[in-house]
BADRENKE-824041 format. One record per residue (C-alpha): x, y, z; residue number from 1; residue in three letters. Coordinates in nm, 3 decimals. Example, Ala and Ser with C-alpha at 12.3 -4.5 7.8 and 13.67 -1.06 7.14 Angstrom:
! BADRENKE-824041
<rec <1.230,-0.450,0.780>,1,"ala"> <rec <1.367,-0.106,0.714>,2,"ser"> 
//
This chain:
! BADRENKE-824041
<rec <-0.294,1.103,-1.402>,1,"met"> <rec <0.071,1.170,-1.474>,2,"gly"> <rec <0.277,1.423,-1.278>,3,"ser"> <rec <0.087,1.741,-1.369>,4,"ser"> <rec <-0.007,1.922,-1.048>,5,"arg"> <rec <-0.322,2.084,-1.189>,6,"trp"> <rec <-0.453,1.748,-1.315>,7,"ile"> <rec <-0.394,1.586,-0.975>,8,"ile"> <rec <-0.567,1.875,-0.794>,9,"lys"> <rec <-0.863,1.858,-1.033>,10,"thr"> <rec <-0.890,1.482,-0.974>,11,"tyr"> <rec <-0.885,1.530,-0.595>,12,"leu"> <rec <-1.162,1.792,-0.616>,13,"arg"> <rec <-1.374,1.567,-0.838>,14,"leu"> <rec <-1.356,1.293,-0.575>,15,"gln"> <rec <-1.599,1.500,-0.368>,16,"asn"> <rec <-1.865,1.434,-0.634>,17,"leu"> <rec <-2.055,1.106,-0.595>,18,"lys"> <rec <-2.123,1.088,-0.969>,19,"thr"> <rec <-1.752,1.106,-1.043>,20,"phe"> <rec <-1.674,0.836,-0.783>,21,"met"> <rec <-1.940,0.611,-0.936>,22,"leu"> <rec <-1.792,0.657,-1.284>,23,"leu"> <rec <-1.439,0.598,-1.152>,24,"arg"> <rec <-1.534,0.276,-0.973>,25,"asp"> <rec <-1.726,0.158,-1.277>,26,"gly"> <rec <-1.424,0.223,-1.498>,27,"tyr"> <rec <-1.194,0.028,-1.267>,28,"his"> <rec <-1.438,-0.264,-1.246>,29,"ser"> <rec <-1.483,-0.280,-1.623>,30,"met"> <rec <-1.109,-0.250,-1.675>,31,"ser"> <rec <-1.042,-0.541,-1.440>,32,"ser"> <rec <-1.299,-0.755,-1.625>,33,"ile"> <rec <-1.154,-0.679,-1.969>,34,"leu"> <rec <-0.787,-0.715,-1.868>,35,"thr"> <rec <-0.826,-0.995,-1.619>,36,"gly"> <rec <-0.625,-0.798,-1.363>,37,"gln"> <rec <-0.760,-0.745,-1.015>,38,"ala"> <rec <-0.829,-0.393,-0.896>,39,"glu"> <rec <-0.559,-0.261,-0.659>,40,"pro"> <rec <-0.794,-0.266,-0.360>,41,"ala"> <rec <-0.874,-0.635,-0.424>,42,"gln"> <rec <-0.516,-0.757,-0.400>,43,"thr"> <rec <-0.298,-0.822,-0.097>,44,"asn"> <rec <-0.034,-0.594,-0.245>,45,"glu"> <rec <0.078,-0.315,-0.014>,46,"thr"> <rec <0.129,0.039,-0.140>,47,"leu"> <rec <0.503,-0.015,-0.108>,48,"met"> <rec <0.489,-0.327,-0.323>,49,"glu"> <rec <0.283,-0.142,-0.581>,50,"tyr"> <rec <0.538,0.137,-0.596>,51,"met"> <rec <0.820,-0.115,-0.641>,52,"val"> <rec <0.640,-0.289,-0.927>,53,"ser"> <rec <0.544,0.042,-1.085>,54,"asp"> <rec <0.876,0.224,-1.119>,55,"asn"> <rec <1.183,0.367,-0.951>,56,"ser"> <rec <1.301,0.724,-0.982>,57,"ile"> <rec <1.656,0.855,-0.983>,58,"gly"> <rec <1.787,1.198,-0.886>,59,"leu"> <rec <1.738,1.439,-1.174>,60,"gly"> <rec <1.467,1.225,-1.333>,61,"asp"> <rec <1.190,1.451,-1.474>,62,"pro"> <rec <0.941,1.273,-1.249>,63,"arg"> <rec <1.159,1.350,-0.946>,64,"tyr"> <rec <1.176,1.716,-1.041>,65,"glu"> <rec <0.800,1.725,-1.099>,66,"ala"> <rec <0.736,1.569,-0.757>,67,"ala"> <rec <0.972,1.816,-0.589>,68,"lys"> <rec <0.798,2.108,-0.759>,69,"ser"> <rec <0.452,1.979,-0.662>,70,"ala"> <rec <0.568,1.927,-0.304>,71,"phe"> <rec <0.695,2.283,-0.284>,72,"thr"> <rec <0.383,2.438,-0.438>,73,"glu"> <rec <0.145,2.228,-0.226>,74,"asn"> <rec <0.330,2.328,0.089>,75,"tyr"> <rec <0.334,2.692,-0.020>,76,"arg"> <rec <-0.041,2.683,-0.089>,77,"glu"> <rec <-0.111,2.546,0.260>,78,"ile"> <rec <0.099,2.821,0.413>,79,"leu"> <rec <-0.078,3.087,0.205>,80,"glu"> <rec <-0.420,2.964,0.317>,81,"val"> <rec <-0.310,2.964,0.682>,82,"ala"> <rec <-0.160,3.312,0.652>,83,"arg"> <rec <-0.476,3.451,0.489>,84,"ala"> <rec <-0.688,3.317,0.776>,85,"arg"> <rec <-0.438,3.406,1.049>,86,"asp"> <rec <-0.397,3.040,1.151>,87,"ile"> <rec <-0.078,2.965,1.346>,88,"pro"> <rec <0.118,2.673,1.205>,89,"leu"> <rec <0.402,2.444,1.302>,90,"ile"> <rec <0.573,2.256,1.021>,91,"ile"> <rec <0.839,1.993,1.064>,92,"cys"> <rec <1.132,1.838,0.882>,93,"thr"> <rec <1.129,1.477,0.766>,94,"leu"> <rec <1.330,1.194,0.917>,95,"val"> <rec <1.423,0.848,0.788>,96,"ser"> <rec <1.641,0.550,0.868>,97,"asn"> <rec <1.969,0.605,0.689>,98,"glu"> <rec <2.214,0.397,0.894>,99,"arg"> <rec <2.042,0.060,0.942>,100,"asp"> <rec <1.852,0.023,0.614>,101,"leu"> <rec <2.038,-0.042,0.287>,102,"pro"> <rec <1.902,0.138,-0.020>,103,"pro"> <rec <1.619,-0.045,-0.196>,104,"phe"> <rec <1.721,0.035,-0.556>,105,"val"> <rec <2.063,0.124,-0.699>,106,"ser"> <rec <2.087,0.279,-1.046>,107,"phe"> <rec <2.386,0.258,-1.275>,108,"his"> <rec <2.508,0.542,-1.492>,109,"gly"> <rec <2.407,0.511,-1.857>,110,"glu"> <rec <2.773,0.505,-1.957>,111,"his"> <rec <2.853,0.204,-1.736>,112,"val"> <rec <2.833,-0.097,-1.966>,113,"arg"> <rec <3.037,-0.396,-2.073>,114,"gly"> <rec <3.391,-0.395,-1.939>,115,"gln"> <rec <3.342,-0.102,-1.700>,116,"ser"> <rec <3.034,-0.267,-1.550>,117,"arg"> <rec <3.230,-0.588,-1.506>,118,"gly"> <rec <3.508,-0.401,-1.327>,119,"glu"> <rec <3.254,-0.230,-1.101>,120,"trp"> <rec <3.102,-0.567,-1.012>,121,"asp"> <rec <3.447,-0.707,-0.936>,122,"arg"> <rec <3.533,-0.418,-0.706>,123,"leu"> <rec <3.203,-0.444,-0.518>,124,"ile"> <rec <3.259,-0.816,-0.464>,125,"thr"> <rec <3.614,-0.753,-0.349>,126,"gln"> <rec <3.498,-0.482,-0.110>,127,"gly"> <rec <3.238,-0.714,0.039>,128,"ala"> <rec <3.508,-0.974,0.105>,129,"glu"> <rec <3.724,-0.714,0.281>,130,"phe"> <rec <3.423,-0.619,0.497>,131,"val"> <rec <3.359,-0.985,0.579>,132,"arg"> <rec <3.717,-1.018,0.708>,133,"thr"> <rec <3.699,-0.679,0.889>,134,"ser"> <rec <3.960,-0.514,0.663>,135,"his"> <rec <3.764,-0.190,0.647>,136,"tyr"> <rec <4.041,0.040,0.522>,137,"asp"> <rec <4.099,-0.192,0.226>,138,"ser"> <rec <3.726,-0.206,0.163>,139,"ala"> <rec <3.705,0.175,0.166>,140,"ile"> <rec <3.980,0.200,-0.095>,141,"ala"> <rec <3.807,-0.053,-0.320>,142,"val"> <rec <3.464,0.109,-0.288>,143,"tyr"> <rec <3.610,0.448,-0.375>,144,"lys"> <rec <3.754,0.296,-0.694>,145,"lys"> <rec <3.405,0.165,-0.772>,146,"ala"> <rec <3.267,0.518,-0.730>,147,"leu"> <rec <3.517,0.648,-0.987>,148,"val"> <rec <3.376,0.401,-1.239>,149,"ile"> <rec <3.012,0.468,-1.146>,150,"asp"> <rec <2.900,0.735,-0.900>,151,"ser"> <rec <2.530,0.648,-0.926>,152,"met"> <rec <2.468,0.324,-0.727>,153,"pro"> <rec <2.332,0.402,-0.382>,154,"ala"> <rec <2.463,0.075,-0.243>,155,"ile"> <rec <2.825,0.189,-0.287>,156,"thr"> <rec <2.766,0.495,-0.069>,157,"tyr"> <rec <2.593,0.280,0.192>,158,"phe"> <rec <2.882,0.032,0.206>,159,"gln"> <rec <3.126,0.319,0.248>,160,"leu"> <rec <2.915,0.458,0.531>,161,"gly"> <rec <2.918,0.119,0.702>,162,"thr"> <rec <3.297,0.092,0.665>,163,"cys"> <rec <3.362,0.441,0.801>,164,"tyr"> <rec <3.131,0.368,1.091>,165,"gln"> <rec <3.334,0.054,1.167>,166,"ser"> <rec <3.660,0.253,1.163>,167,"thr"> <rec <3.516,0.512,1.401>,168,"gly"> <rec <3.489,0.799,1.152>,169,"asp"> <rec <3.131,0.890,1.234>,170,"ser"> <rec <3.137,1.216,1.036>,171,"ser"> <rec <3.223,1.051,0.705>,172,"leu"> <rec <2.992,0.761,0.786>,173,"ala"> <rec <2.702,1.004,0.826>,174,"arg"> <rec <2.791,1.177,0.497>,175,"thr"> <rec <2.785,0.853,0.300>,176,"phe"> <rec <2.470,0.719,0.470>,177,"phe"> <rec <2.290,1.039,0.368>,178,"ile"> <rec <2.415,1.008,0.010>,179,"arg"> <rec <2.299,0.646,-0.002>,180,"ala"> <rec <1.951,0.751,0.104>,181,"arg"> <rec <1.943,1.038,-0.146>,182,"asp"> <rec <2.054,0.815,-0.436>,183,"phe"> <rec <1.808,0.536,-0.348>,184,"asp"> <rec <1.587,0.492,-0.654>,185,"gly"> <rec <1.284,0.386,-0.449>,186,"leu"> <rec <1.147,0.710,-0.307>,187,"arg"> <rec <1.018,0.595,0.030>,188,"phe"> <rec <1.262,0.822,0.213>,189,"arg"> <rec <1.271,1.193,0.140>,190,"ala"> <rec <1.606,1.315,0.002>,191,"pro"> <rec <1.799,1.587,0.182>,192,"thr"> <rec <1.681,1.872,-0.040>,193,"glu"> <rec <1.319,1.821,0.069>,194,"phe"> <rec <1.415,1.923,0.423>,195,"asn"> <rec <1.591,2.221,0.269>,196,"gly"> <rec <1.265,2.319,0.104>,197,"ile"> <rec <1.078,2.292,0.434>,198,"ile"> <rec <1.335,2.501,0.619>,199,"arg"> <rec <1.324,2.774,0.353>,200,"arg"> <rec <0.945,2.785,0.360>,201,"leu"> <rec <0.950,2.815,0.741>,202,"ala"> <rec <1.174,3.120,0.706>,203,"leu"> <rec <0.982,3.270,0.413>,204,"asp"> <rec <0.646,3.245,0.590>,205,"tyr"> <rec <0.782,3.297,0.942>,206,"arg"> <rec <0.616,2.987,1.083>,207,"val"> <rec <0.747,2.771,1.366>,208,"ser"> <rec <0.967,2.480,1.263>,209,"leu"> <rec <0.985,2.155,1.457>,210,"ala"> <rec <1.320,2.031,1.330>,211,"asp"> <rec <1.255,1.660,1.378>,212,"ile"> <rec <1.548,1.559,1.160>,213,"asp"> <rec <1.798,1.752,1.371>,214,"ser"> <rec <1.646,1.635,1.700>,215,"ile"> <rec <1.653,1.269,1.593>,216,"phe"> <rec <2.017,1.308,1.489>,217,"arg"> <rec <2.098,1.461,1.826>,218,"leu"> <rec <1.953,1.152,1.997>,219,"his"> <rec <2.112,0.897,1.761>,220,"ser"> <rec <2.459,0.740,1.787>,221,"pro"> <rec <2.711,0.963,1.608>,222,"his"> <rec <2.429,1.166,1.450>,223,"gly"> <rec <2.315,0.890,1.211>,224,"ser"> <rec <1.948,0.792,1.250>,225,"val"> <rec <1.877,0.419,1.271>,226,"gly"> <rec <1.680,0.153,1.455>,227,"his"> <rec <1.718,0.322,1.794>,228,"glu"> <rec <1.433,0.556,1.695>,229,"leu"> <rec <1.279,0.409,1.378>,230,"leu"> <rec <1.113,0.074,1.320>,231,"leu"> <rec <1.203,0.035,0.953>,232,"glu"> <rec <1.248,0.305,0.689>,233,"his"> <rec <1.041,0.597,0.821>,234,"val"> <rec <0.806,0.496,1.102>,235,"his"> <rec <0.921,0.583,1.455>,236,"pro"> <rec <0.925,0.328,1.733>,237,"asn"> <rec <0.781,0.421,2.073>,238,"leu"> <rec <1.097,0.606,2.171>,239,"asp"> <rec <1.086,0.787,1.839>,240,"gly"> <rec <0.722,0.884,1.879>,241,"tyr"> <rec <0.796,1.008,2.229>,242,"phe"> <rec <1.076,1.228,2.095>,243,"leu"> <rec <0.852,1.342,1.809>,244,"leu"> <rec <0.575,1.445,2.050>,245,"ala"> <rec <0.819,1.614,2.285>,246,"lys"> <rec <0.966,1.817,1.998>,247,"thr"> <rec <0.623,1.927,1.879>,248,"trp"> <rec <0.518,2.017,2.234>,249,"phe"> <rec <0.835,2.217,2.296>,250,"thr"> <rec <0.802,2.398,1.963>,251,"thr"> <rec <0.438,2.485,2.033>,252,"ala"> <rec <0.521,2.605,2.384>,253,"ala"> <rec <0.810,2.819,2.263>,254,"asn"> <rec <0.585,2.972,1.998>,255,"ala"> <rec <0.328,3.064,2.263>,256,"gly"> <rec <0.064,2.839,2.105>,257,"leu"> <rec <-0.032,2.653,2.424>,258,"leu"> <rec <-0.276,2.811,2.670>,259,"pro"> <rec <-0.184,2.866,3.034>,260,"gly"> <rec <0.130,2.748,3.205>,261,"arg"> <rec <0.303,2.447,3.058>,262,"asn"> <rec <0.400,2.203,3.334>,263,"pro"> <rec <0.763,2.098,3.342>,264,"ala"> <rec <0.741,1.718,3.338>,265,"leu"> <rec <1.048,1.501,3.321>,266,"asp"> <rec <1.053,1.224,3.061>,267,"asp"> <rec <0.999,0.943,3.312>,268,"ser"> <rec <0.682,1.109,3.442>,269,"ala"> <rec <0.543,1.147,3.090>,270,"val"> <rec <0.621,0.784,3.011>,271,"trp"> <rec <0.428,0.675,3.320>,272,"arg"> <rec <0.131,0.884,3.211>,273,"leu"> <rec <0.131,0.724,2.866>,274,"ser"> <rec <0.017,0.381,2.996>,275,"asp"> <rec <0.196,0.206,2.710>,276,"ile"> <rec <0.236,-0.166,2.777>,277,"thr"> <rec <0.431,-0.463,2.645>,278,"asp"> <rec <0.127,-0.554,2.434>,279,"val"> <rec <0.160,-0.221,2.250>,280,"asp"> <rec <0.529,-0.285,2.193>,281,"arg"> <rec <0.459,-0.638,2.070>,282,"ala"> <rec <0.193,-0.507,1.830>,283,"ile"> <rec <0.447,-0.270,1.675>,284,"gly"> <rec <0.711,-0.543,1.661>,285,"lys"> <rec <0.486,-0.792,1.482>,286,"ile"> <rec <0.352,-0.534,1.238>,287,"lys"> <rec <0.704,-0.439,1.134>,288,"val"> <rec <0.820,-0.801,1.107>,289,"leu"> <rec <0.518,-0.871,0.887>,290,"lys"> <rec <0.582,-0.566,0.671>,291,"leu"> <rec <0.952,-0.640,0.627>,292,"thr"> <rec <0.885,-1.001,0.527>,293,"ser"> <rec <0.760,-0.871,0.191>,294,"arg"> <rec <0.892,-0.666,-0.096>,295,"lys"> <rec <1.076,-0.431,-0.111>,296,"pro"> <rec <1.248,-0.537,0.211>,297,"phe"> <rec <1.292,-0.887,0.066>,298,"arg"> <rec <1.370,-0.986,-0.292>,299,"asp"> <rec <1.071,-1.222,-0.280>,300,"val"> <rec <0.775,-1.234,-0.045>,301,"asp"> <rec <0.816,-1.487,0.234>,302,"thr"> <rec <0.547,-1.651,0.443>,303,"glu"> <rec <0.516,-1.462,0.768>,304,"phe"> <rec <0.547,-1.689,1.071>,305,"val"> <rec <0.575,-1.563,1.426>,306,"phe"> <rec <0.607,-1.776,1.738>,307,"his"> <rec <0.505,-1.579,2.049>,308,"pro"> <rec <0.718,-1.623,2.359>,309,"arg"> <rec <0.528,-1.403,2.604>,310,"thr"> <rec <0.170,-1.327,2.700>,311,"ile"> <rec <0.204,-0.986,2.538>,312,"ala"> <rec <0.319,-1.140,2.209>,313,"glu"> <rec <0.034,-1.396,2.219>,314,"glu"> <rec <-0.217,-1.112,2.254>,315,"ala"> <rec <-0.053,-0.907,1.980>,316,"ala"> <rec <-0.047,-1.204,1.742>,317,"leu"> <rec <-0.421,-1.261,1.787>,318,"lys"> <rec <-0.480,-0.895,1.699>,319,"tyr"> <rec <-0.230,-0.827,1.419>,320,"val"> <rec <-0.204,-1.159,1.233>,321,"val"> <rec <-0.492,-1.384,1.330>,322,"glu"> <rec <-0.736,-1.089,1.353>,323,"lys"> <rec <-0.934,-1.274,1.620>,324,"arg"> <rec <-0.927,-0.984,1.863>,325,"leu"> <rec <-0.964,-0.609,1.846>,326,"ser"> <rec <-0.698,-0.384,1.997>,327,"trp"> <rec <-0.890,-0.351,2.325>,328,"ala"> <rec <-0.967,-0.724,2.333>,329,"glu"> <rec <-0.596,-0.802,2.291>,330,"ala"> <rec <-0.518,-0.595,2.600>,331,"his"> <rec <-0.803,-0.764,2.790>,332,"leu"> <rec <-0.675,-1.106,2.684>,333,"tyr"> <rec <-0.332,-1.018,2.823>,334,"ala"> <rec <-0.488,-0.880,3.143>,335,"ala"> <rec <-0.677,-1.206,3.203>,336,"arg"> <rec <-0.369,-1.418,3.134>,337,"glu"> <rec <-0.160,-1.206,3.368>,338,"phe"> <rec <-0.431,-1.242,3.634>,339,"thr"> <rec <-0.416,-1.623,3.605>,340,"lys"> <rec <-0.046,-1.603,3.684>,341,"lys"> <rec <-0.103,-1.358,3.974>,342,"ala"> <rec <0.084,-1.087,3.779>,343,"met"> <rec <-0.161,-0.826,3.899>,344,"phe"> <rec <0.046,-0.515,3.832>,345,"ala"> <rec <0.086,-0.618,3.466>,346,"asp"> <rec <-0.283,-0.702,3.441>,347,"ala"> <rec <-0.389,-0.363,3.575>,348,"leu"> <rec <-0.143,-0.191,3.341>,349,"ala"> <rec <-0.319,-0.350,3.041>,350,"glu"> <rec <-0.652,-0.222,3.174>,351,"cys"> <rec <-0.518,0.130,3.217>,352,"arg"> <rec <-0.399,0.122,2.858>,353,"ser"> <rec <-0.756,0.058,2.739>,354,"ile"> <rec <-0.905,0.308,2.981>,355,"glu"> <rec <-0.676,0.578,2.843>,356,"lys"> <rec <-0.843,0.532,2.503>,357,"val"> <rec <-1.194,0.417,2.593>,358,"asp"> <rec <-1.336,0.458,2.943>,359,"asp"> <rec <-1.682,0.340,2.835>,360,"ser"> <rec <-1.592,-0.026,2.783>,361,"asn"> <rec <-1.794,-0.242,3.028>,362,"pro"> <rec <-1.567,-0.545,2.972>,363,"phe"> <rec <-1.269,-0.338,3.084>,364,"leu"> <rec <-1.420,-0.265,3.425>,365,"phe"> <rec <-1.540,-0.623,3.463>,366,"ala"> <rec <-1.183,-0.737,3.402>,367,"ala"> <rec <-1.055,-0.486,3.661>,368,"lys"> <rec <-1.313,-0.621,3.903>,369,"gly"> <rec <-1.178,-0.973,3.852>,370,"asp"> <rec <-0.821,-0.858,3.911>,371,"ile"> <rec <-0.908,-0.681,4.235>,372,"tyr"> <rec <-1.110,-0.984,4.345>,373,"ser"> <rec <-0.802,-1.203,4.300>,374,"gln"> <rec <-0.606,-0.947,4.502>,375,"met"> <rec <-0.874,-0.970,4.777>,376,"his"> <rec <-0.938,-0.599,4.735>,377,"ser"> <rec <-1.313,-0.647,4.740>,378,"tyr"> <rec <-1.421,-0.283,4.768>,379,"glu"> <rec <-1.221,-0.196,4.455>,380,"asp"> <rec <-1.363,-0.503,4.284>,381,"ala"> <rec <-1.722,-0.407,4.364>,382,"leu"> <rec <-1.662,-0.050,4.250>,383,"met"> <rec <-1.537,-0.172,3.909>,384,"asn"> <rec <-1.815,-0.426,3.863>,385,"phe"> <rec <-2.065,-0.151,3.945>,386,"ala"> <rec <-1.899,0.072,3.685>,387,"lys"> <rec <-1.936,-0.206,3.428>,388,"ser"> <rec <-2.307,-0.235,3.508>,389,"val"> <rec <-2.349,0.142,3.494>,390,"gln"> <rec <-2.206,0.153,3.142>,391,"ile"> <rec <-2.402,-0.149,3.018>,392,"ser"> <rec <-2.598,-0.377,3.249>,393,"asp"> <rec <-2.462,-0.728,3.197>,394,"asn"> <rec <-2.500,-1.067,3.367>,395,"pro"> <rec <-2.130,-1.127,3.433>,396,"tyr"> <rec <-2.071,-0.813,3.640>,397,"ala"> <rec <-2.401,-0.869,3.825>,398,"arg"> <rec <-2.297,-1.228,3.900>,399,"tyr"> <rec <-1.956,-1.127,4.032>,400,"arg"> <rec <-2.109,-0.847,4.243>,401,"met"> <rec <-2.358,-1.090,4.395>,402,"gly"> <rec <-2.088,-1.341,4.489>,403,"val"> <rec <-1.874,-1.072,4.650>,404,"leu"> <rec <-2.172,-0.923,4.838>,405,"glu"> <rec <-2.253,-1.266,4.972>,406,"leu"> <rec <-1.892,-1.302,5.082>,407,"leu"> <rec <-1.920,-0.965,5.260>,408,"lys"> <rec <-2.233,-1.084,5.441>,409,"gln"> <rec <-2.464,-0.858,5.240>,410,"gln"> <rec <-2.734,-1.108,5.132>,411,"pro"> <rec <-2.992,-0.843,5.046>,412,"gly"> <rec <-2.763,-0.676,4.790>,413,"glu"> <rec <-2.655,-1.018,4.666>,414,"ala"> <rec <-3.017,-1.117,4.599>,415,"ile"> <rec <-3.073,-0.801,4.393>,416,"thr"> <rec <-2.765,-0.854,4.176>,417,"asp"> <rec <-2.794,-1.232,4.134>,418,"leu"> <rec <-3.163,-1.205,4.042>,419,"thr"> <rec <-3.077,-0.943,3.780>,420,"arg"> <rec <-2.793,-1.164,3.654>,421,"cys"> <rec <-3.033,-1.454,3.594>,422,"ile"> <rec <-3.284,-1.226,3.420>,423,"glu"> <rec <-3.018,-1.086,3.184>,424,"leu"> <rec <-2.868,-1.428,3.113>,425,"ser"> <rec <-3.208,-1.551,2.992>,426,"ala"> <rec <-3.198,-1.307,2.698>,427,"thr"> <rec <-3.030,-1.386,2.369>,428,"thr"> <rec <-2.839,-1.056,2.377>,429,"tyr"> <rec <-2.578,-1.182,2.624>,430,"phe"> <rec <-2.349,-1.480,2.601>,431,"ser"> <rec <-2.329,-1.612,2.956>,432,"phe"> <rec <-2.188,-1.958,3.040>,433,"pro"> <rec <-2.445,-2.205,3.172>,434,"ser"> <rec <-2.207,-2.300,3.454>,435,"ala"> <rec <-2.197,-1.938,3.572>,436,"asp"> <rec <-2.576,-1.911,3.546>,437,"arg"> <rec <-2.608,-2.225,3.760>,438,"ala"> <rec <-2.361,-2.085,4.014>,439,"asp"> <rec <-2.552,-1.756,4.024>,440,"ala"> <rec <-2.878,-1.938,4.102>,441,"arg"> <rec <-2.709,-2.151,4.370>,442,"tyr"> <rec <-2.563,-1.843,4.538>,443,"asn"> <rec <-2.902,-1.676,4.515>,444,"leu"> <rec <-3.047,-1.967,4.711>,445,"ala"> <rec <-2.774,-1.927,4.976>,446,"ile"> <rec <-2.855,-1.554,5.005>,447,"ala"> <rec <-3.224,-1.636,5.050>,448,"glu"> <rec <-3.139,-1.883,5.328>,449,"ile"> <rec <-2.929,-1.620,5.507>,450,"lys"> <rec <-3.237,-1.395,5.517>,451,"leu"> <rec <-3.459,-1.681,5.635>,452,"gly"> <rec <-3.648,-1.708,5.307>,453,"arg"> <rec <-3.645,-2.087,5.298>,454,"ile"> <rec <-3.927,-2.133,5.047>,455,"gln"> <rec <-3.765,-1.888,4.805>,456,"asp"> <rec <-3.437,-2.073,4.845>,457,"ala"> <rec <-3.607,-2.408,4.772>,458,"lys"> <rec <-3.767,-2.262,4.460>,459,"arg"> <rec <-3.429,-2.145,4.328>,460,"glu"> <rec <-3.269,-2.483,4.395>,461,"leu"> <rec <-3.555,-2.665,4.221>,462,"glu"> <rec <-3.521,-2.434,3.920>,463,"leu"> <rec <-3.147,-2.500,3.920>,464,"leu"> <rec <-3.203,-2.877,3.918>,465,"leu"> <rec <-3.460,-2.841,3.643>,466,"lys"> <rec <-3.202,-2.663,3.429>,467,"glu"> <rec <-2.910,-2.880,3.548>,468,"asn"> <rec <-3.034,-3.218,3.683>,469,"pro"> <rec <-2.677,-3.330,3.756>,470,"ser"> <rec <-2.597,-3.038,3.992>,471,"asp"> <rec <-2.510,-3.239,4.306>,472,"asn"> <rec <-2.459,-2.938,4.535>,473,"arg"> <rec <-2.817,-2.820,4.474>,474,"ala"> <rec <-2.955,-3.169,4.534>,475,"ala"> <rec <-2.758,-3.209,4.857>,476,"met"> <rec <-2.869,-2.870,4.989>,477,"leu"> <rec <-3.233,-2.949,4.913>,478,"leu"> <rec <-3.206,-3.281,5.101>,479,"arg"> <rec <-3.051,-3.104,5.402>,480,"arg"> <rec <-3.331,-2.844,5.397>,481,"met"> <rec <-3.597,-3.122,5.389>,482,"ala"> <rec <-3.475,-3.275,5.717>,483,"lys"> 
//
């Protein structure tokens, strides 16, 4: 499509037409057949890898200028539409990892060839040796000489930033880290002037600005943004997302865009309300490790291998890499494993995390029922099993309710729930272990005995032995009843 804004906009509008989408998909399919190259969607290549293989763009490149112009006009068009419809807006600046991520691509000036390129290489190697031996002042002097020869390579600015940071000159370190990011030929991180565009537009259109870049700098060591708030190049970690949300909330409140009174919550209270768990943190950790094991973070793709060391990491691995569990199932897996180890507070925390997102999951409340049962909090257990049944009647929750009701000397209620458990387990819709079905029928017989229904109890035990001839407890109870 090229870099023409009107062509791109026309293409985006045409995508709303099914006929156009059919023609587009047909073209891509035919193209892949004729060229022998797989369609982009059929490869394992990430968007980042595709961008790396496609091209890199330097400052001043016509494509860079075209992208900057399109960015400005697109933003301006959004603001015009909002103004025309009297829609309040908040726009925000962009933030990226400048301190802890070396530039992906370094360009050389066109004039740097032959002998001058050789001298540049020599100086860079010499500077690296000075850094290795912690002679940072010497390294700074050498890198500055390299800049005189060639002021284009982003890596030189980054190395200078690292050296100044090591000498304690945080101001110069920040300056060179920013230059390294701006000169990076792989445009995953927005250069400084894009934030300038956003700030000018906020003033021109008098819209609220959430200055994320400034806020992240304020909360970063020496004002240089790195891994404390970002996972890799641009994506925030949990602390970063918390700060992002807080900045947006504060900006909206100050602009009078939030209804009613805005409660003053301290950060610790908000964190507690978030119900984020170690499983969530492990999911983010593994996703980033997987992403950064491939290009452009590595020169060559490496096989991703992760060895979990905690229950949370085991659950996250099954979700992110093995794809054996959904997000909610990963949290439930962790909750069950924590329960086995009597780590009840951790188990309940995993359940709250799911409930925050989906309070209509019957397996969630069944799991909570199991946790409270292990804690001997039987009323809470029954309440959660009942909630599971209310959402979707299922044999497991009925079974667990019946056992607890029998324990609480409520045989009538136990008979109702255990009978329903056996009925549901007979259908093909539910997967219910045969051992649990046998236990449900045995407990049903016990409940019948407690109410003096001996013949009903005998019938249940006979049915149990018919289904499980080797069930010794049922056989023994029948013999005792026959005496």
